[in-house]
C-alpha positions in Angstrom: 189.2 69.7 108.1 188.3 70.9 104.6 184.9 72.1 105.8 186.6 74.1 108.6 188.9 75.8 106.1 186.1 76.5 103.8 184.0 78.0 106.7 187.0 80.1 107.8 187.5 81.4 104.2 183.8 82.3 104.0 184.0 84.1 107.3 187.1 86.1 106.2 185.3 87.0 103.0 182.3 88.2 104.9 184.5 90.3 107.3 186.3 91.8 104.3 183.0 92.6 102.5 181.6 94.2 105.7 184.8 96.2 106.2 184.6 97.5 102.6 181.0 98.5 102.9 181.7 100.2 106.2 184.6 102.1 104.7 182.5 103.2 101.7 179.7 104.3 104.1 182.1 106.3 106.2 183.7 107.9 103.1 180.2 108.8 101.8 179.3 110.4 105.2 182.5 112.4 105.2 182.0 113.7 101.7 178.3 114.6 102.4 179.5 116.5 105.5 182.1 118.4 103.5 179.6 119.3 100.7 177.8 121.7 103.0 181.1 123.4 103.9 182.0 124.3 100.3 180.1 127.6 100.3 180.6 128.5 104.0 184.4 128.4 103.5 184.3 130.3 100.2 185.0 134.0 99.7 182.4 136.2 101.5 181.8 138.0 98.2 180.5 134.8 96.7 178.1 134.3 99.6 177.1 138.0 99.3 176.4 137.5 95.5 174.3 134.4 96.4 172.2 136.4 98.9 171.7 139.3 96.5 170.5 137.0 93.7 168.2 135.1 96.1 166.8 138.4 97.4 166.1 139.6 93.9 164.4 136.4 92.8 162.2 136.3 95.9 161.4 140.1 95.6 160.1 139.7 92.1 158.3 136.5 93.0 159.7 134.3 90.3 158.5 130.8 89.8 160.9 127.8 89.8 161.0 127.7 86.0 161.4 131.5 85.7 164.2 131.3 88.3 166.0 128.6 86.3 165.8 130.7 83.1 167.2 133.7 85.1 170.1 131.7 86.6 171.0 130.2 83.1 170.9 133.8 81.8 173.3 134.9 84.5 175.5 131.9 83.9 175.9 132.8 80.2 177.0 136.3 81.1 180.3 134.8 82.3 180.7 133.1 78.9 179.8 136.4 77.1 182.4 138.4 78.9 185.1 135.7 78.4 184.3 135.6 74.7 184.5 139.4 74.6 188.0 139.3 76.3 189.0 136.6 73.8 187.8 138.8 70.9 189.7 141.8 72.1 192.9 140.1 73.4 192.9 137.0 71.3 196.6 136.0 71.3 197.3 136.3 75.0 193.9 134.7 76.0 194.6 131.8 73.6 197.7 130.8 75.5 196.0 131.2 78.9 193.0 129.2 77.7 195.2 126.2 76.7 196.3 125.9 80.4 192.9 126.8 82.0 191.0 124.3 79.8 192.8 121.4 81.4 191.9 122.7 84.9 188.3 123.3 83.9 187.8 119.8 82.6 189.2 118.4 85.8 186.9 120.5 87.9 184.0 119.6 85.6 184.8 115.9 86.3 184.9 116.3 90.1 181.6 118.3 90.1 179.9 115.8 87.8 180.9 112.9 90.0 179.6 114.6 93.2 176.2 115.4 91.6 176.0 111.9 90.1 176.8 110.3 93.5 174.7 112.6 95.8 171.9 114.2 93.7 169.4 114.5 96.6 172.0 115.8 99.0 172.5 119.0 96.8 168.8 119.9 97.0 169.1 120.8 100.6 172.8 121.7 100.5 174.0 125.4 100.8 176.8 124.7 98.3 174.5 124.7 95.3 175.3 128.3 94.4 179.0 127.8 94.6 179.0 124.7 92.5 176.8 126.4 89.9 179.2 129.3 89.8 182.2 126.9 89.3 180.3 125.0 86.5 179.5 128.4 84.9 183.2 129.4 84.8 184.2 126.0 83.5 181.6 126.2 80.7 182.7 129.7 79.8 186.3 128.4 79.4 185.2 125.4 77.3 183.0 127.5 75.0 185.7 130.2 74.6 188.2 127.4 73.7 185.7 126.0 71.1 185.2 129.5 69.6 188.8 129.8 68.6 188.7 127.5 65.4 185.3 128.8 64.3 184.8 132.5 65.1 184.8 134.4 68.4 182.4 137.0 66.9 179.9 134.3 65.9 180.0 132.8 69.3 179.5 136.2 70.9 176.4 136.8 68.8 175.0 133.3 69.5 175.6 133.6 73.3 174.0 137.1 73.2 171.0 135.6 71.4 170.7 132.8 74.0 171.0 135.3 76.9 168.2 137.5 75.5 166.0 134.5 74.7 166.4 133.1 78.2 165.7 136.5 79.8 162.6 136.7 77.6 161.7 133.2 78.8 162.2 134.2 82.4 159.8 137.2 82.0 157.3 135.1 80.1 157.3 132.3 82.7 156.8 134.9 85.5 153.8 136.4 83.7 152.2 133.1 83.0 152.8 131.6 86.4 150.8 128.4 86.9 149.4 128.6 83.4 153.0 128.2 81.9 153.4 125.2 79.6 156.4 123.6 78.0 155.1 124.3 74.5 154.5 128.0 75.3 158.0 128.3 76.7 159.6 126.7 73.7 157.7 129.0 71.3 158.8 132.1 73.3 162.5 131.1 73.2 162.5 130.0 69.6 160.6 133.1 68.3 162.9 135.4 70.2 166.0 133.6 68.7 164.6 133.8 65.2 163.9 137.5 65.5 167.4 138.1 66.7 168.7 135.9 63.9 167.0 138.0 61.3 168.4 141.2 62.9 172.0 139.8 63.0 171.8 138.6 59.4 170.9 142.1 58.3 173.8 143.7 60.3 176.5 141.0 59.9 177.3 138.9 56.8 178.7 135.7 58.2 175.7 133.7 56.9 177.0 130.2 57.0 178.3 130.0 60.6 175.5 132.2 62.1 172.9 130.0 60.4 174.5 126.7 61.5 175.0 128.0 65.1 171.4 129.3 65.3 170.1 126.0 64.2 172.1 124.4 67.0 170.9 127.1 69.4 167.2 126.3 68.6 167.9 122.6 69.3 169.7 123.5 72.6 166.7 125.6 73.6 164.3 122.7 73.0 166.6 120.5 75.2 166.6 123.1 78.0 162.8 123.7 78.0 162.0 120.0 77.9 164.6 119.1 80.5 163.6 121.9 82.9 159.9 121.0 82.7 160.7 117.3 83.3 162.9 118.0 86.3 160.5 120.5 87.9 157.6 118.0 87.6 159.6 115.4 89.5 161.0 117.8 92.1 160.1 116.7 95.6 158.7 119.2 98.1 161.2 120.0 100.8 160.4 122.3 103.7 162.2 125.7 104.0 163.4 125.5 100.3 162.2 128.6 98.3 161.9 128.9 94.5 165.5 130.4 94.2 167.0 127.3 96.0 164.9 125.0 93.9 166.0 126.9 90.8 169.7 126.5 91.8 169.1 122.8 92.2 167.4 122.4 88.8 170.2 124.5 87.2 172.7 122.1 88.8 170.8 119.1 87.3 170.8 120.9 83.9 174.6 121.0 84.0 174.6 117.3 84.9 172.3 116.5 82.0 174.6 118.3 79.6 177.7 116.4 80.8 175.6 113.2 80.6 175.1 113.8 76.9 178.8 114.3 76.4 179.7 111.2 78.3 177.1 109.1 76.5 178.4 110.4 73.1 182.0 109.6 74.2 181.0 106.1 75.2 179.3 105.4 71.9 182.3 106.7 69.9 184.7 104.6 72.0 182.6 101.5 71.4 182.4 102.1 67.7 186.2 102.6 67.6 187.0 99.6 69.7 184.5 97.3 68.0 186.3 94.9 65.6 185.4 95.1 61.9 183.3 92.3 60.4 186.1 91.2 58.1 188.5 90.9 61.1 185.9 89.0 63.0 185.4 86.5 60.1 189.2 86.0 59.9 189.4 85.2 63.6 
């Protein structure tokens, strides 16, 4: 009698496990199907912008790395214009940003979960451009919010430096083609940044913040160059995917990598805060 009950319990557990797995599988398939519909249901102007950028990249025969630099440069233009608005209309924009920052963080979280869950799906998906655009807007909001306690002018200068450096990197990667190397790309970006730093130091006099932010900018450029090269090397060959589409996919993974760093840092801080002190542990 006991063995029958045990067998029945095991059978019920197996049925429940199978049902759970089936439910997760069906949910995954539904989400994967909806991912491709993101951009198709978006505003036609977004689709038109996507096609114009794609046409420009293919027309100028940009490599994957050059395409990524170009896309990152375009992405930072949104941040630049938002910082410019913040600089001109600071009080009104401050209040609006307080509300938008919450929405941006929520959208960031959803996008991060989707990329983390279905990374390979996005390489062939048509929704890469729309998701990159959404991430760009969210990043612009976050950086604008962070600029408030420091200096909007300093952030404007630093973003300008990064845009010019990335554009220079884009041109350099196109010229070098197959001969491009990670070290050369880093030298190009850093040298451009340092030249702009000297120019800005002669024109503006906020030495402390400009120096600190430029140091952080150089570190960020090193992260970008290293991460882009690593992703491109591991990028699988997919039929009917051009350099622009691959560039969008790599840009999407760069966004994911930046969020990964933030999440890892948050986890470390939480562990440090939640970890009991040695004195408390000894008392227990």
